[in-house]
CHARMM-style PDB file with segment names, atoms N, HN, CA, C and O in Angstrom:
ATOM      1  N   MET     1       0.784  -1.543  -0.210  1.00  0.00      PROA
ATOM      2  CA  MET     1       0.208  -0.258   0.192  1.00  0.00      PROA
ATOM      3  C   MET     1       0.846   0.853   0.052  1.00  0.00      PROA
ATOM      4  O   MET     1       0.346   1.830  -0.506  1.00  0.00      PROA
ATOM      5  N   ARG     2       2.027   0.828   0.544  1.00  0.00      PROA
ATOM      6  HN  ARG     2       2.433   0.035   0.997  1.00  0.00      PROA
ATOM      7  CA  ARG     2       2.777   2.162   0.417  1.00  0.00      PROA
ATOM      8  C   ARG     2       3.234   2.763  -0.458  1.00  0.00      PROA
ATOM      9  O   ARG     2       2.987   3.940  -0.720  1.00  0.00      PROA
ATOM     10  N   LYS     3       4.367   1.644  -1.349  1.00  0.00      PROA
ATOM     11  HN  LYS     3       4.568   0.688  -1.136  1.00  0.00      PROA
ATOM     12  CA  LYS     3       4.540   2.159  -2.855  1.00  0.00      PROA
ATOM     13  C   LYS     3       3.159   2.015  -3.391  1.00  0.00      PROA
ATOM     14  O   LYS     3       3.371   2.827  -4.292  1.00  0.00      PROA
ATOM     15  N   LEU     4       2.359   1.789  -3.524  1.00  0.00      PROA
ATOM     16  HN  LEU     4       2.187   1.130  -2.792  1.00  0.00      PROA
ATOM     17  CA  LEU     4       1.514   2.919  -4.359  1.00  0.00      PROA
ATOM     18  C   LEU     4       0.905   3.992  -4.071  1.00  0.00      PROA
ATOM     19  O   LEU     4       0.262   4.498  -4.991  1.00  0.00      PROA
ATOM     20  N   GLN     5       0.903   4.628  -2.841  1.00  0.00      PROA
ATOM     21  HN  GLN     5       1.426   4.217  -2.094  1.00  0.00      PROA
ATOM     22  CA  GLN     5       0.946   5.685  -2.527  1.00  0.00      PROA
ATOM     23  C   GLN     5       1.461   6.842  -2.659  1.00  0.00      PROA
ATOM     24  O   GLN     5       0.934   7.950  -2.560  1.00  0.00      PROA
ATOM     25  N   LYS     6       3.425   6.288  -3.080  1.00  0.00      PROA
ATOM     26  HN  LYS     6       3.853   5.387  -3.160  1.00  0.00      PROA
ATOM     27  CA  LYS     6       4.412   7.240  -2.648  1.00  0.00      PROA
ATOM     28  C   LYS     6       4.093   7.199  -4.960  1.00  0.00      PROA
ATOM     29  O   LYS     6       4.275   8.104  -5.774  1.00  0.00      PROA
ATOM     30  N   ALA     7       3.692   6.020  -5.133  1.00  0.00      PROA
ATOM     31  HN  ALA     7       3.544   5.285  -4.471  1.00  0.00      PROA
ATOM     32  CA  ALA     7       3.791   6.400  -6.987  1.00  0.00      PROA
ATOM     33  C   ALA     7       2.539   7.543  -7.581  1.00  0.00      PROA
ATOM     34  O   ALA     7       2.554   8.409  -8.455  1.00  0.00      PROA
ATOM     35  N   LEU     8       1.237   6.925  -6.387  1.00  0.00      PROA
ATOM     36  HN  LEU     8       1.225   6.221  -5.677  1.00  0.00      PROA
ATOM     37  CA  LEU     8       0.282   7.760  -6.530  1.00  0.00      PROA
ATOM     38  C   LEU     8       0.945  10.156  -6.378  1.00  0.00      PROA
ATOM     39  O   LEU     8       0.899  11.128  -7.132  1.00  0.00      PROA
ATOM     40  N   ALA     9       1.417   9.873  -4.972  1.00  0.00      PROA
ATOM     41  HN  ALA     9       1.455   9.083  -4.360  1.00  0.00      PROA
ATOM     42  CA  ALA     9       1.289  11.124  -4.407  1.00  0.00      PROA
ATOM     43  C   ALA     9       3.497  11.265  -5.876  1.00  0.00      PROA
ATOM     44  O   ALA     9       3.243  12.452  -6.080  1.00  0.00      PROA
ATOM     45  N   GLY    10       4.049  11.176  -6.205  1.00  0.00      PROA
ATOM     46  HN  GLY    10       4.255  10.212  -6.038  1.00  0.00      PROA
ATOM     47  CA  GLY    10       4.670  10.905  -7.272  1.00  0.00      PROA
ATOM     48  C   GLY    10       4.064  11.390  -8.569  1.00  0.00      PROA
ATOM     49  O   GLY    10       4.330  12.458  -9.119  1.00  0.00      PROA
ATOM     50  N   ALA    11       3.300  10.559  -8.946  1.00  0.00      PROA
ATOM     51  HN  ALA    11       3.083   9.691  -8.500  1.00  0.00      PROA
ATOM     52  CA  ALA    11       3.145  11.262 -10.719  1.00  0.00      PROA
ATOM     53  C   ALA    11       1.639  12.230 -10.338  1.00  0.00      PROA
ATOM     54  O   ALA    11       0.971  12.657 -11.280  1.00  0.00      PROA
ATOM     55  N   CYS    12       1.159  12.541  -8.701  1.00  0.00      PROA
ATOM     56  HN  CYS    12       1.701  12.194  -7.936  1.00  0.00      PROA
ATOM     57  CA  CYS    12      -0.010  13.592  -8.525  1.00  0.00      PROA
ATOM     58  C   CYS    12       1.154  15.046  -8.329  1.00  0.00      PROA
ATOM     59  O   CYS    12       0.578  16.129  -8.226  1.00  0.00      PROA
ATOM     60  N   LEU    13       2.293  15.066  -8.292  1.00  0.00      PROA
ATOM     61  HN  LEU    13       2.762  14.187  -8.376  1.00  0.00      PROA
ATOM     62  CA  LEU    13       3.124  15.854  -8.260  1.00  0.00      PROA
ATOM     63  C   LEU    13       3.906  16.475  -9.139  1.00  0.00      PROA
ATOM     64  O   LEU    13       4.205  17.650  -9.352  1.00  0.00      PROA
ATOM     65  N   LEU    14       4.254  15.144  -9.742  1.00  0.00      PROA
ATOM     66  HN  LEU    14       4.011  14.190  -9.570  1.00  0.00      PROA
ATOM     67  CA  LEU    14       4.411  15.591 -11.091  1.00  0.00      PROA
ATOM     68  C   LEU    14       3.126  16.378 -12.500  1.00  0.00      PROA
ATOM     69  O   LEU    14       3.017  17.414 -13.156  1.00  0.00      PROA
ATOM     70  N   PHE    15       2.674  15.552 -12.386  1.00  0.00      PROA
ATOM     71  HN  PHE    15       2.763  14.710 -11.853  1.00  0.00      PROA
ATOM     72  CA  PHE    15       1.529  16.377 -13.201  1.00  0.00      PROA
ATOM     73  C   PHE    15       1.427  17.557 -12.951  1.00  0.00      PROA
ATOM     74  O   PHE    15       1.816  18.509 -13.627  1.00  0.00      PROA
ATOM     75  N   GLY    16       0.558  17.544 -11.331  1.00  0.00      PROA
ATOM     76  HN  GLY    16       0.241  16.771 -10.782  1.00  0.00      PROA
ATOM     77  CA  GLY    16       0.633  19.019 -11.115  1.00  0.00      PROA
ATOM     78  C   GLY    16       1.144  20.215 -11.174  1.00  0.00      PROA
ATOM     79  O   GLY    16       0.618  21.310 -11.377  1.00  0.00      PROA
ATOM     80  N   LEU    17       2.678  19.770 -10.894  1.00  0.00      PROA
ATOM     81  HN  LEU    17       3.106  18.881 -10.729  1.00  0.00      PROA
ATOM     82  CA  LEU    17       3.706  21.286 -11.162  1.00  0.00      PROA
ATOM     83  C   LEU    17       3.763  21.135 -12.438  1.00  0.00      PROA
ATOM     84  O   LEU    17       4.004  22.130 -13.122  1.00  0.00      PROA
ATOM     85  N   SER    18       3.676  20.593 -12.702  1.00  0.00      PROA
ATOM     86  HN  SER    18       3.481  19.785 -12.146  1.00  0.00      PROA
ATOM     87  CA  SER    18       4.206  20.775 -14.506  1.00  0.00      PROA
ATOM     88  C   SER    18       3.088  21.195 -16.173  1.00  0.00      PROA
ATOM     89  O   SER    18       3.098  21.175 -17.403  1.00  0.00      PROA
ATOM     90  N   ILE    19       2.252  21.543 -14.935  1.00  0.00      PROA
ATOM     91  HN  ILE    19       2.244  21.560 -13.935  1.00  0.00      PROA
ATOM     92  CA  ILE    19       1.065  22.199 -15.454  1.00  0.00      PROA
ATOM     93  C   ILE    19       1.029  23.784 -15.708  1.00  0.00      PROA
ATOM     94  O   ILE    19       0.835  24.205 -16.848  1.00  0.00      PROA
ATOM     95  N   PRO    20       1.268  24.879 -14.346  1.00  0.00      PROA
ATOM     96  CA  PRO    20       1.757  25.624 -14.142  1.00  0.00      PROA
ATOM     97  C   PRO    20       2.776  26.395 -14.780  1.00  0.00      PROA
ATOM     98  O   PRO    20       2.862  27.504 -15.307  1.00  0.00      PROA
ATOM     99  N   LEU    21       3.480  25.467 -14.558  1.00  0.00      PROA
ATOM    100  HN  LEU    21       3.410  24.566 -14.129  1.00  0.00      PROA
ATOM    101  CA  LEU    21       5.207  25.992 -15.455  1.00  0.00      PROA
ATOM    102  C   LEU    21       4.829  25.751 -16.726  1.00  0.00      PROA
ATOM    103  O   LEU    21       5.334  26.516 -17.547  1.00  0.00      PROA
ATOM    104  N   LEU    22       3.961  24.771 -17.227  1.00  0.00      PROA
ATOM    105  HN  LEU    22       3.550  24.149 -16.560  1.00  0.00      PROA
ATOM    106  CA  LEU    22       4.048  24.724 -19.090  1.00  0.00      PROA
ATOM    107  C   LEU    22       3.122  26.113 -19.364  1.00  0.00      PROA
ATOM    108  O   LEU    22       3.192  26.866 -20.336  1.00  0.00      PROA
ATOM    109  N   ALA    23       2.298  26.198 -18.276  1.00  0.00      PROA
ATOM    110  HN  ALA    23       2.241  25.587 -17.487  1.00  0.00      PROA
ATOM    111  CA  ALA    23       1.860  27.279 -18.529  1.00  0.00      PROA
ATOM    112  C   ALA    23       1.787  29.090 -18.571  1.00  0.00      PROA
ATOM    113  O   ALA    23       1.039  29.976 -18.985  1.00  0.00      PROA
ATOM    114  N   ALA    24       3.485  28.888 -17.631  1.00  0.00      PROA
ATOM    115  HN  ALA    24       4.093  28.168 -17.295  1.00  0.00      PROA
ATOM    116  CA  ALA    24       4.306  29.864 -17.227  1.00  0.00      PROA
ATOM    117  C   ALA    24       5.201  30.441 -18.735  1.00  0.00      PROA
ATOM    118  O   ALA    24       5.190  31.491 -19.376  1.00  0.00      PROA
ATOM    119  N   VAL    25       5.904  29.177 -18.850  1.00  0.00      PROA
ATOM    120  HN  VAL    25       5.912  28.324 -18.329  1.00  0.00      PROA
ATOM    121  CA  VAL    25       6.603  29.029 -19.872  1.00  0.00      PROA
ATOM    122  C   VAL    25       6.126  29.286 -21.512  1.00  0.00      PROA
ATOM    123  O   VAL    25       6.920  29.482 -22.432  1.00  0.00      PROA
ATOM    124  N   TYR    26       4.868  29.244 -21.617  1.00  0.00      PROA
ATOM    125  HN  TYR    26       4.223  29.085 -20.870  1.00  0.00      PROA
ATOM    126  CA  TYR    26       3.764  29.706 -22.737  1.00  0.00      PROA
ATOM    127  C   TYR    26       3.644  30.991 -22.770  1.00  0.00      PROA
ATOM    128  O   TYR    26       3.868  31.580 -23.827  1.00  0.00      PROA
ATOM    129  N   ALA    27       3.299  31.628 -21.714  1.00  0.00      PROA
ATOM    130  HN  ALA    27       3.117  31.149 -20.854  1.00  0.00      PROA
ATOM    131  CA  ALA    27       2.629  33.474 -21.591  1.00  0.00      PROA
ATOM    132  C   ALA    27       3.964  34.072 -21.750  1.00  0.00      PROA
ATOM    133  O   ALA    27       4.064  35.149 -22.339  1.00  0.00      PROA
ATOM    134  N   ILE    28       5.497  33.182 -21.052  1.00  0.00      PROA
ATOM    135  HN  ILE    28       5.416  32.308 -20.574  1.00  0.00      PROA
ATOM    136  CA  ILE    28       6.209  34.452 -21.069  1.00  0.00      PROA
ATOM    137  C   ILE    28       7.207  34.048 -22.501  1.00  0.00      PROA
ATOM    138  O   ILE    28       7.867  34.909 -23.082  1.00  0.00      PROA
ATOM    139  N   GLY    29       7.195  33.536 -22.651  1.00  0.00      PROA
ATOM    140  HN  GLY    29       6.659  32.836 -22.179  1.00  0.00      PROA
ATOM    141  CA  GLY    29       7.778  33.266 -24.483  1.00  0.00      PROA
ATOM    142  C   GLY    29       6.941  33.503 -25.772  1.00  0.00      PROA
ATOM    143  O   GLY    29       7.488  33.448 -26.873  1.00  0.00      PROA
ATOM    144  N   SER    30       6.017  33.686 -25.679  1.00  0.00      PROA
ATOM    145  HN  SER    30       5.572  33.731 -24.785  1.00  0.00      PROA
ATOM    146  CA  SER    30       5.221  33.779 -26.590  1.00  0.00      PROA
ATOM    147  C   SER    30       5.846  35.537 -27.055  1.00  0.00      PROA
ATOM    148  O   SER    30       6.290  36.105 -28.053  1.00  0.00      PROA
ATOM    149  N   GLY    31       5.597  35.790 -25.933  1.00  0.00      PROA
ATOM    150  HN  GLY    31       5.236  35.328 -25.123  1.00  0.00      PROA
ATOM    151  CA  GLY    31       6.307  37.179 -26.356  1.00  0.00      PROA
ATOM    152  C   GLY    31       4.606  38.297 -27.111  1.00  0.00      PROA
ATOM    153  O   GLY    31       3.446  38.345 -26.701  1.00  0.00      PROA
ATOM    154  N   ASP    32       5.142  38.832 -28.020  1.00  0.00      PROA
ATOM    155  HN  ASP    32       6.084  38.794 -28.353  1.00  0.00      PROA
ATOM    156  CA  ASP    32       3.800  39.907 -28.061  1.00  0.00      PROA
ATOM    157  C   ASP    32       2.232  39.378 -29.157  1.00  0.00      PROA
ATOM    158  O   ASP    32       1.299  39.913 -29.756  1.00  0.00      PROA
ATOM    159  N   ASP    33       2.634  38.372 -28.948  1.00  0.00      PROA
ATOM    160  HN  ASP    33       3.391  37.937 -28.461  1.00  0.00      PROA
ATOM    161  CA  ASP    33       1.227  38.044 -29.836  1.00  0.00      PROA
ATOM    162  C   ASP    33       0.719  37.200 -28.833  1.00  0.00      PROA
ATOM    163  O   ASP    33      -0.433  36.871 -29.115  1.00  0.00      PROA
ATOM    164  N   PHE    34       1.185  36.631 -27.588  1.00  0.00      PROA
ATOM    165  HN  PHE    34       2.121  36.898 -27.359  1.00  0.00      PROA
ATOM    166  CA  PHE    34      -0.009  36.582 -26.837  1.00  0.00      PROA
ATOM    167  C   PHE    34      -1.139  36.688 -26.415  1.00  0.00      PROA
ATOM    168  O   PHE    34      -0.921  37.406 -25.439  1.00  0.00      PROA
ATOM    169  N   GLU    35      -2.229  36.505 -26.418  1.00  0.00      PROA
ATOM    170  HN  GLU    35      -2.406  35.922 -27.211  1.00  0.00      PROA
ATOM    171  CA  GLU    35      -3.317  36.507 -26.154  1.00  0.00      PROA
ATOM    172  C   GLU    35      -4.204  35.799 -25.662  1.00  0.00      PROA
ATOM    173  O   GLU    35      -4.658  35.026 -26.506  1.00  0.00      PROA
ATOM    174  N   LEU    36      -4.744  35.689 -24.508  1.00  0.00      PROA
ATOM    175  HN  LEU    36      -4.375  36.317 -23.823  1.00  0.00      PROA
ATOM    176  CA  LEU    36      -5.855  34.471 -24.476  1.00  0.00      PROA
ATOM    177  C   LEU    36      -7.180  34.510 -25.008  1.00  0.00      PROA
ATOM    178  O   LEU    36      -7.675  35.626 -24.853  1.00  0.00      PROA
ATOM    179  N   GLU    37      -7.961  33.663 -25.601  1.00  0.00      PROA
ATOM    180  HN  GLU    37      -7.559  32.756 -25.727  1.00  0.00      PROA
ATOM    181  CA  GLU    37      -8.501  33.719 -26.114  1.00  0.00      PROA
ATOM    182  C   GLU    37     -10.076  33.992 -24.725  1.00  0.00      PROA
ATOM    183  O   GLU    37     -10.988  34.809 -24.596  1.00  0.00      PROA
ATOM    184  N   ASP    38      -9.633  32.870 -24.044  1.00  0.00      PROA
ATOM    185  HN  ASP    38      -8.892  32.207 -24.149  1.00  0.00      PROA
ATOM    186  CA  ASP    38     -10.555  32.529 -23.109  1.00  0.00      PROA
ATOM    187  C   ASP    38     -10.032  32.672 -21.822  1.00  0.00      PROA
ATOM    188  O   ASP    38      -9.689  31.611 -21.301  1.00  0.00      PROA
ATOM    189  N   PRO    39      -9.766  34.407 -20.703  1.00  0.00      PROA
ATOM    190  CA  PRO    39      -9.018  33.819 -19.288  1.00  0.00      PROA
ATOM    191  C   PRO    39      -9.855  33.486 -18.213  1.00  0.00      PROA
ATOM    192  O   PRO    39      -9.505  33.297 -17.048  1.00  0.00      PROA
ATOM    193  N   ASP    40     -10.800  33.437 -18.608  1.00  0.00      PROA
ATOM    194  HN  ASP    40     -11.084  33.590 -19.555  1.00  0.00      PROA
ATOM    195  CA  ASP    40     -11.664  32.380 -17.145  1.00  0.00      PROA
ATOM    196  C   ASP    40     -11.473  31.245 -17.562  1.00  0.00      PROA
ATOM    197  O   ASP    40     -12.299  30.539 -16.982  1.00  0.00      PROA
ATOM    198  N   GLY    41     -10.899  30.668 -18.197  1.00  0.00      PROA
ATOM    199  HN  GLY    41     -10.229  31.242 -18.668  1.00  0.00      PROA
ATOM    200  CA  GLY    41     -11.227  28.950 -18.801  1.00  0.00      PROA
ATOM    201  C   GLY    41     -10.135  28.976 -18.612  1.00  0.00      PROA
ATOM    202  O   GLY    41      -9.823  28.141 -17.763  1.00  0.00      PROA
ATOM    203  N   ALA    42      -9.306  29.549 -18.988  1.00  0.00      PROA
ATOM    204  HN  ALA    42      -9.559  30.228 -19.678  1.00  0.00      PROA
ATOM    205  CA  ALA    42      -7.434  29.034 -18.843  1.00  0.00      PROA
ATOM    206  C   ALA    42      -8.059  29.579 -17.349  1.00  0.00      PROA
ATOM    207  O   ALA    42      -9.266  29.510 -17.585  1.00  0.00      PROA
ATOM    208  N   GLY    43      -7.948  30.031 -16.086  1.00  0.00      PROA
ATOM    209  HN  GLY    43      -6.968  30.087 -15.894  1.00  0.00      PROA
ATOM    210  CA  GLY    43      -7.679  29.708 -15.437  1.00  0.00      PROA
ATOM    211  C   GLY    43      -8.147  28.932 -14.132  1.00  0.00      PROA
ATOM    212  O   GLY    43      -7.620  28.767 -13.032  1.00  0.00      PROA
ATOM    213  N   VAL    44      -9.434  28.491 -14.738  1.00  0.00      PROA
ATOM    214  HN  VAL    44      -9.862  28.626 -15.632  1.00  0.00      PROA
ATOM    215  CA  VAL    44     -10.475  27.418 -14.258  1.00  0.00      PROA
ATOM    216  C   VAL    44      -9.511  26.248 -14.698  1.00  0.00      PROA
ATOM    217  O   VAL    44      -9.281  25.275 -13.981  1.00  0.00      PROA
ATOM    218  N   ALA    45      -8.885  26.477 -16.154  1.00  0.00      PROA
ATOM    219  HN  ALA    45      -9.072  27.268 -16.736  1.00  0.00      PROA
ATOM    220  CA  ALA    45      -8.474  24.525 -15.952  1.00  0.00      PROA
ATOM    221  C   ALA    45      -6.881  24.696 -15.781  1.00  0.00      PROA
ATOM    222  O   ALA    45      -6.284  23.735 -16.266  1.00  0.00      PROA
ATOM    223  N   LEU    46      -5.826  25.923 -15.069  1.00  0.00      PROA
ATOM    224  HN  LEU    46      -6.311  26.704 -14.674  1.00  0.00      PROA
ATOM    225  CA  LEU    46      -5.219  25.855 -14.370  1.00  0.00      PROA
ATOM    226  C   LEU    46      -5.438  25.359 -12.908  1.00  0.00      PROA
ATOM    227  O   LEU    46      -4.601  24.553 -12.503  1.00  0.00      PROA
ATOM    228  N   VAL    47      -6.939  25.902 -11.629  1.00  0.00      PROA
ATOM    229  HN  VAL    47      -7.619  26.558 -11.958  1.00  0.00      PROA
ATOM    230  CA  VAL    47      -6.716  25.353 -10.543  1.00  0.00      PROA
ATOM    231  C   VAL    47      -7.064  24.053 -11.264  1.00  0.00      PROA
ATOM    232  O   VAL    47      -5.910  23.666 -11.447  1.00  0.00      PROA
ATOM    233  N   VAL    48      -7.887  23.028 -11.846  1.00  0.00      PROA
ATOM    234  HN  VAL    48      -8.825  23.342 -11.697  1.00  0.00      PROA
ATOM    235  CA  VAL    48      -8.715  22.137 -12.044  1.00  0.00      PROA
ATOM    236  C   VAL    48      -7.612  20.996 -12.398  1.00  0.00      PROA
ATOM    237  O   VAL    48      -7.709  19.821 -12.046  1.00  0.00      PROA
ATOM    238  N   PHE    49      -6.349  21.655 -13.297  1.00  0.00      PROA
ATOM    239  HN  PHE    49      -6.271  22.610 -13.583  1.00  0.00      PROA
ATOM    240  CA  PHE    49      -5.341  20.477 -13.715  1.00  0.00      PROA
ATOM    241  C   PHE    49      -4.371  21.042 -13.378  1.00  0.00      PROA
ATOM    242  O   PHE    49      -3.330  20.464 -13.690  1.00  0.00      PROA
ATOM    243  N   GLY    50      -4.205  22.540 -12.523  1.00  0.00      PROA
ATOM    244  HN  GLY    50      -5.050  23.009 -12.269  1.00  0.00      PROA
ATOM    245  CA  GLY    50      -2.437  22.070 -11.578  1.00  0.00      PROA
ATOM    246  C   GLY    50      -2.689  22.550 -10.137  1.00  0.00      PROA
ATOM    247  O   GLY    50      -2.030  23.590 -10.116  1.00  0.00      PROA
ATOM    248  N   LEU    51      -2.967  22.484  -9.531  1.00  0.00      PROA
ATOM    249  HN  LEU    51      -3.503  21.639  -9.549  1.00  0.00      PROA
ATOM    250  CA  LEU    51      -3.516  23.245  -8.136  1.00  0.00      PROA
ATOM    251  C   LEU    51      -3.847  21.930  -7.433  1.00  0.00      PROA
ATOM    252  O   LEU    51      -3.240  21.603  -6.413  1.00  0.00      PROA
ATOM    253  N   ALA    52      -5.203  20.864  -8.193  1.00  0.00      PROA
ATOM    254  HN  ALA    52      -5.696  21.130  -9.021  1.00  0.00      PROA
ATOM    255  CA  ALA    52      -6.267  20.053  -7.058  1.00  0.00      PROA
ATOM    256  C   ALA    52      -4.806  18.902  -7.637  1.00  0.00      PROA
ATOM    257  O   ALA    52      -3.936  19.475  -6.982  1.00  0.00      PROA
ATOM    258  N   PRO    53      -4.195  17.995  -8.218  1.00  0.00      PROA
ATOM    259  CA  PRO    53      -3.205  17.588  -8.516  1.00  0.00      PROA
ATOM    260  C   PRO    53      -1.992  16.952  -7.504  1.00  0.00      PROA
ATOM    261  O   PRO    53      -1.617  15.863  -7.070  1.00  0.00      PROA
ATOM    262  N   THR    54      -1.558  18.759  -7.416  1.00  0.00      PROA
ATOM    263  HN  THR    54      -1.863  19.643  -7.769  1.00  0.00      PROA
ATOM    264  CA  THR    54      -0.492  18.695  -6.868  1.00  0.00      PROA
ATOM    265  C   THR    54      -1.252  18.942  -5.405  1.00  0.00      PROA
ATOM    266  O   THR    54      -0.350  18.635  -4.626  1.00  0.00      PROA
ATOM    267  N   ALA    55      -2.326  19.297  -4.638  1.00  0.00      PROA
ATOM    268  HN  ALA    55      -3.059  19.547  -5.270  1.00  0.00      PROA
ATOM    269  CA  ALA    55      -2.906  19.531  -3.478  1.00  0.00      PROA
ATOM    270  C   ALA    55      -2.869  17.336  -3.200  1.00  0.00      PROA
ATOM    271  O   ALA    55      -2.088  16.527  -2.697  1.00  0.00      PROA
ATOM    272  N   LEU    56      -3.814  17.303  -3.691  1.00  0.00      PROA
ATOM    273  HN  LEU    56      -4.448  17.959  -4.100  1.00  0.00      PROA
ATOM    274  CA  LEU    56      -3.126  16.075  -3.770  1.00  0.00      PROA
ATOM    275  C   LEU    56      -2.365  14.855  -3.731  1.00  0.00      PROA
ATOM    276  O   LEU    56      -2.788  13.734  -3.446  1.00  0.00      PROA
ATOM    277  N   GLY    57      -1.312  15.161  -4.015  1.00  0.00      PROA
ATOM    278  HN  GLY    57      -0.968  16.071  -4.246  1.00  0.00      PROA
ATOM    279  CA  GLY    57      -0.031  14.761  -4.628  1.00  0.00      PROA
ATOM    280  C   GLY    57       0.812  14.972  -2.753  1.00  0.00      PROA
ATOM    281  O   GLY    57       1.175  14.073  -1.993  1.00  0.00      PROA
ATOM    282  N   GLY    58       0.857  16.117  -2.600  1.00  0.00      PROA
ATOM    283  HN  GLY    58       0.562  16.847  -3.217  1.00  0.00      PROA
ATOM    284  CA  GLY    58       1.040  16.734  -1.071  1.00  0.00      PROA
ATOM    285  C   GLY    58       0.636  16.342  -0.021  1.00  0.00      PROA
ATOM    286  O   GLY    58       1.467  16.036   0.834  1.00  0.00      PROA
ATOM    287  N   TRP    59      -0.621  16.236   0.229  1.00  0.00      PROA
ATOM    288  HN  TRP    59      -1.296  16.485  -0.465  1.00  0.00      PROA
ATOM    289  CA  TRP    59      -1.479  15.313   0.906  1.00  0.00      PROA
ATOM    290  C   TRP    59      -0.413  13.547   1.226  1.00  0.00      PROA
ATOM    291  O   TRP    59       0.200  12.973   2.126  1.00  0.00      PROA
ATOM    292  N   LEU    60      -0.834  13.353  -0.353  1.00  0.00      PROA
ATOM    293  HN  LEU    60      -1.331  13.819  -1.084  1.00  0.00      PROA
ATOM    294  CA  LEU    60      -0.583  11.898  -0.254  1.00  0.00      PROA
ATOM    295  C   LEU    60       1.407  11.862   0.450  1.00  0.00      PROA
ATOM    296  O   LEU    60       1.874  11.297   1.439  1.00  0.00      PROA
ATOM    297  N   ALA    61       1.857  12.450  -0.271  1.00  0.00      PROA
ATOM    298  HN  ALA    61       1.478  12.909  -1.074  1.00  0.00      PROA
ATOM    299  CA  ALA    61       2.928  12.908   0.809  1.00  0.00      PROA
ATOM    300  C   ALA    61       3.306  12.494   2.123  1.00  0.00      PROA
ATOM    301  O   ALA    61       3.787  11.517   2.697  1.00  0.00      PROA
ATOM    302  N   TRP    62       2.722  14.097   2.453  1.00  0.00      PROA
ATOM    303  HN  TRP    62       2.331  14.891   1.987  1.00  0.00      PROA
ATOM    304  CA  TRP    62       2.456  14.892   3.991  1.00  0.00      PROA
ATOM    305  C   TRP    62       1.666  13.140   4.524  1.00  0.00      PROA
ATOM    306  O   TRP    62       2.631  12.543   5.000  1.00  0.00      PROA
ATOM    307  N   ASN    63       0.898  12.557   4.582  1.00  0.00      PROA
ATOM    308  HN  ASN    63       0.114  13.042   4.195  1.00  0.00      PROA
ATOM    309  CA  ASN    63       0.224  11.515   4.714  1.00  0.00      PROA
ATOM    310  C   ASN    63       0.883  10.329   5.150  1.00  0.00      PROA
ATOM    311  O   ASN    63       0.557   9.793   6.209  1.00  0.00      PROA
ATOM    312  N   LEU    64       2.215   9.660   4.068  1.00  0.00      PROA
ATOM    313  HN  LEU    64       2.480  10.096   3.207  1.00  0.00      PROA
ATOM    314  CA  LEU    64       3.272   9.048   4.505  1.00  0.00      PROA
ATOM    315  C   LEU    64       4.397   9.363   5.515  1.00  0.00      PROA
ATOM    316  O   LEU    64       4.900   8.546   6.287  1.00  0.00      PROA
ATOM    317  N   ARG    65       4.618  10.259   5.433  1.00  0.00      PROA
ATOM    318  HN  ARG    65       4.210  10.923   4.806  1.00  0.00      PROA
ATOM    319  CA  ARG    65       5.813  10.857   6.158  1.00  0.00      PROA
ATOM    320  C   ARG    65       4.867  11.329   7.506  1.00  0.00      PROA
ATOM    321  O   ARG    65       5.482  12.362   7.776  1.00  0.00      PROA
ATOM    322  N   HSD    66       4.153  11.281   8.178  1.00  0.00      PROA
ATOM    323  HN  HSD    66       3.654  10.442   7.959  1.00  0.00      PROA
ATOM    324  CA  HSD    66       3.107  11.199   8.965  1.00  0.00      PROA
ATOM    325  C   HSD    66       2.697   9.650   9.385  1.00  0.00      PROA
ATOM    326  O   HSD    66       2.985   9.363  10.547  1.00  0.00      PROA
ATOM    327  N   SER    67       2.220   8.870   8.792  1.00  0.00      PROA
ATOM    328  HN  SER    67       1.986   9.104   7.848  1.00  0.00      PROA
ATOM    329  CA  SER    67       1.780   7.756   9.327  1.00  0.00      PROA
ATOM    330  C   SER    67       3.431   6.573   9.780  1.00  0.00      PROA
ATOM    331  O   SER    67       3.576   5.389   9.479  1.00  0.00      PROA
ATOM    332  N   ASN    68       4.116   7.206  10.323  1.00  0.00      PROA
ATOM    333  HN  ASN    68       3.998   8.169  10.569  1.00  0.00      PROA
ATOM    334  CA  ASN    68       5.079   5.983  10.630  1.00  0.00      PROA
ATOM    335  C   ASN    68       5.097   6.521  12.471  1.00  0.00      PROA
ATOM    336  OT1 ASN    68       5.750   5.881  13.295  1.00  0.00      PROA
TER     337      ASN     68
END
């Protein structure tokens, strides 16, 4: 069970932290041509696909650390 929790925590943190990083690189690297078509939708997607997995992965890692 601990191996599954470790794998899930790592996968969630990897996925959850990569989404905001990729969004920031895209926003910074696009230059003058960058315009969001739907800024509200982009914010919602960032929260759903970025913050939720990061929070879940952090909670799993914290739970593993404090279960001893």
